[in-house]
TORGU-236908 format. One record per atom (N, C-alpha, C): residue number from 1; residue in three letters; atom name; z, x, y. Coordinates in nm, 2 decimals. Example, Ala and Ser with C-alpha at 12.3 -4.5 7.8 and 13.67 -1.06 7.14 Angstrom:
<sites>
SITE    k    r   a      zz      xx      yy
SITE    1  ALA   N    0.78    1.32   -0.57
SITE    1  ALA  CA    0.78    1.23   -0.45
SITE    1  ALA   C    0.78    1.32   -0.33
SITE    2  SER   N    0.71    1.28   -0.22
SITE    2  SER  CA    0.71    1.37   -0.11
SITE    2  SER   C    0.79    1.29    0.00
</sites>
This chain:
<sites>
SITE    k    r   a      zz      xx      yy
SITE    1  UNK   N   -4.00    3.69    0.49
SITE    1  UNK  CA   -3.95    3.74    0.58
SITE    1  UNK   C   -3.98    3.71    0.72
SITE    2  UNK   N   -3.90    3.68    0.82
SITE    2  UNK  CA   -3.91    3.67    0.95
SITE    2  UNK   C   -4.00    3.77    1.02
SITE    3  UNK   N   -4.10    3.73    1.10
SITE    3  UNK  CA   -4.16    3.85    1.18
SITE    3  UNK   C   -4.14    3.79    1.34
SITE    4  UNK   N   -4.11    3.88    1.43
SITE    4  UNK  CA   -4.09    3.83    1.55
SITE    4  UNK   C   -4.21    3.78    1.62
SITE    5  UNK   N   -4.34    3.84    1.56
SITE    5  UNK  CA   -4.47    3.77    1.63
SITE    5  UNK   C   -4.49    3.64    1.61
SITE    6  UNK   N   -4.43    3.57    1.48
SITE    6  UNK  CA   -4.47    3.45    1.46
SITE    6  UNK   C   -4.32    3.36    1.42
SITE    7  UNK   N   -4.24    3.39    1.49
SITE    7  UNK  CA   -4.10    3.32    1.47
SITE    7  UNK   C   -4.05    3.29    1.61
SITE    8  UNK   N   -4.00    3.17    1.61
SITE    8  UNK  CA   -3.96    3.10    1.76
SITE    8  UNK   C   -3.85    3.03    1.73
SITE    9  UNK   N   -3.71    3.02    1.80
SITE    9  UNK  CA   -3.63    2.94    1.78
SITE    9  UNK   C   -3.63    2.81    1.89
SITE   10  UNK   N   -3.64    2.70    1.86
SITE   10  UNK  CA   -3.64    2.59    1.95
SITE   10  UNK   C   -3.53    2.51    1.96
SITE   11  UNK   N   -3.46    2.51    2.07
SITE   11  UNK  CA   -3.33    2.41    2.08
SITE   11  UNK   C   -3.38    2.26    2.14
SITE   12  UNK   N   -3.30    2.21    2.07
SITE   12  UNK  CA   -3.31    2.04    2.11
SITE   12  UNK   C   -3.18    2.01    2.19
SITE   13  UNK   N   -3.20    1.95    2.30
SITE   13  UNK  CA   -3.06    1.89    2.37
SITE   13  UNK   C   -2.99    1.79    2.31
SITE   14  UNK   N   -2.84    1.84    2.27
SITE   14  UNK  CA   -2.78    1.72    2.20
SITE   14  UNK   C   -2.66    1.68    2.29
SITE   15  UNK   N   -2.68    1.73    2.42
SITE   15  UNK  CA   -2.55    1.71    2.52
SITE   15  UNK   C   -2.56    1.53    2.56
SITE   16  UNK   N   -2.47    1.48    2.59
SITE   16  UNK  CA   -2.45    1.35    2.66
SITE   16  UNK   C   -2.42    1.25    2.53
SITE   17  UNK   N   -2.51    1.13    2.52
SITE   17  UNK  CA   -2.45    1.03    2.43
SITE   17  UNK   C   -2.46    1.08    2.28
SITE   18  UNK   N   -2.56    1.18    2.25
SITE   18  UNK  CA   -2.59    1.21    2.09
SITE   18  UNK   C   -2.46    1.28    2.09
SITE   19  UNK   N   -2.41    1.38    2.17
SITE   19  UNK  CA   -2.29    1.47    2.12
SITE   19  UNK   C   -2.18    1.42    2.12
SITE   20  UNK   N   -2.17    1.28    2.18
SITE   20  UNK  CA   -2.05    1.20    2.16
SITE   20  UNK   C   -2.05    1.13    2.01
SITE   21  UNK   N   -2.17    1.09    1.96
SITE   21  UNK  CA   -2.14    1.03    1.84
SITE   21  UNK   C   -2.16    1.12    1.70
SITE   22  UNK   N   -2.23    1.24    1.74
SITE   22  UNK  CA   -2.23    1.34    1.62
SITE   22  UNK   C   -2.08    1.38    1.57
SITE   23  UNK   N   -2.05    1.39    1.46
SITE   23  UNK  CA   -1.93    1.45    1.41
SITE   23  UNK   C   -1.90    1.57    1.44
SITE   24  UNK   N   -1.80    1.64    1.50
SITE   24  UNK  CA   -1.77    1.76    1.51
SITE   24  UNK   C   -1.88    1.83    1.60
SITE   25  UNK   N   -1.93    1.77    1.72
SITE   25  UNK  CA   -2.03    1.81    1.79
SITE   25  UNK   C   -1.97    1.95    1.84
SITE   26  UNK   N   -1.86    2.00    1.89
SITE   26  UNK  CA   -1.82    2.10    1.94
SITE   26  UNK   C   -1.86    2.23    1.85
SITE   27  UNK   N   -1.81    2.22    1.72
SITE   27  UNK  CA   -1.85    2.30    1.63
SITE   27  UNK   C   -1.98    2.33    1.62
SITE   28  UNK   N   -2.09    2.24    1.61
SITE   28  UNK  CA   -2.24    2.25    1.61
SITE   28  UNK   C   -2.27    2.32    1.75
SITE   29  UNK   N   -2.21    2.27    1.85
SITE   29  UNK  CA   -2.26    2.36    1.98
SITE   29  UNK   C   -2.22    2.51    1.96
SITE   30  UNK   N   -2.11    2.53    1.90
SITE   30  UNK  CA   -2.08    2.67    1.91
SITE   30  UNK   C   -2.15    2.74    1.83
SITE   31  UNK   N   -2.21    2.68    1.71
SITE   31  UNK  CA   -2.30    2.73    1.61
SITE   31  UNK   C   -2.44    2.76    1.67
SITE   32  UNK   N   -2.49    2.66    1.76
SITE   32  UNK  CA   -2.60    2.66    1.82
SITE   32  UNK   C   -2.61    2.81    1.91
SITE   33  UNK   N   -2.49    2.83    1.98
SITE   33  UNK  CA   -2.48    2.95    2.07
SITE   33  UNK   C   -2.48    3.07    1.98
SITE   34  UNK   N   -2.44    3.07    1.89
SITE   34  UNK  CA   -2.42    3.19    1.80
SITE   34  UNK   C   -2.56    3.22    1.74
SITE   35  UNK   N   -2.62    3.12    1.69
SITE   35  UNK  CA   -2.79    3.16    1.67
SITE   35  UNK   C   -2.87    3.19    1.79
SITE   36  UNK   N   -2.84    3.14    1.90
SITE   36  UNK  CA   -2.91    3.17    2.02
SITE   36  UNK   C   -2.88    3.32    2.05
SITE   37  UNK   N   -2.77    3.35    2.04
SITE   37  UNK  CA   -2.74    3.51    2.07
SITE   37  UNK   C   -2.79    3.59    1.97
SITE   38  UNK   N   -2.79    3.55    1.85
SITE   38  UNK  CA   -2.86    3.64    1.74
SITE   38  UNK   C   -3.01    3.65    1.74
SITE   39  UNK   N   -3.07    3.54    1.80
SITE   39  UNK  CA   -3.23    3.55    1.82
SITE   39  UNK   C   -3.25    3.64    1.94
SITE   40  UNK   N   -3.18    3.63    2.03
SITE   40  UNK  CA   -3.20    3.70    2.15
SITE   40  UNK   C   -3.17    3.86    2.12
SITE   41  UNK   N   -3.08    3.88    2.05
SITE   41  UNK  CA   -3.04    4.02    2.01
SITE   41  UNK   C   -3.17    4.06    1.92
SITE   42  UNK   N   -3.22    3.98    1.86
SITE   42  UNK  CA   -3.36    4.04    1.78
SITE   42  UNK   C   -3.50    4.04    1.85
SITE   43  UNK   N   -3.48    4.02    1.97
SITE   43  UNK  CA   -3.59    3.98    2.05
SITE   43  UNK   C   -3.67    3.87    1.99
SITE   44  UNK   N   -3.63    3.76    1.95
SITE   44  UNK  CA   -3.71    3.65    1.91
SITE   44  UNK   C   -3.72    3.54    2.02
SITE   45  UNK   N   -3.83    3.50    2.04
SITE   45  UNK  CA   -3.83    3.39    2.16
SITE   45  UNK   C   -3.73    3.27    2.12
SITE   46  UNK   N   -3.67    3.22    2.26
SITE   46  UNK  CA   -3.57    3.12    2.25
SITE   46  UNK   C   -3.65    3.01    2.35
SITE   47  UNK   N   -3.68    2.90    2.29
SITE   47  UNK  CA   -3.71    2.79    2.38
SITE   47  UNK   C   -3.59    2.66    2.38
SITE   48  UNK   N   -3.56    2.61    2.49
SITE   48  UNK  CA   -3.49    2.50    2.49
SITE   48  UNK   C   -3.42    2.46    2.62
</sites>
């Protein structure tokens, strides 16, 4: 089980050249946004 005191979400920037070559990158970016919102709602630290 995840514990907020030992859990962190680290986001890696995929904009620019990488996003252009990743298949369905818009879907991936939308999913990253959903995960980020969820982590913040759970008061988990988000870095990125």
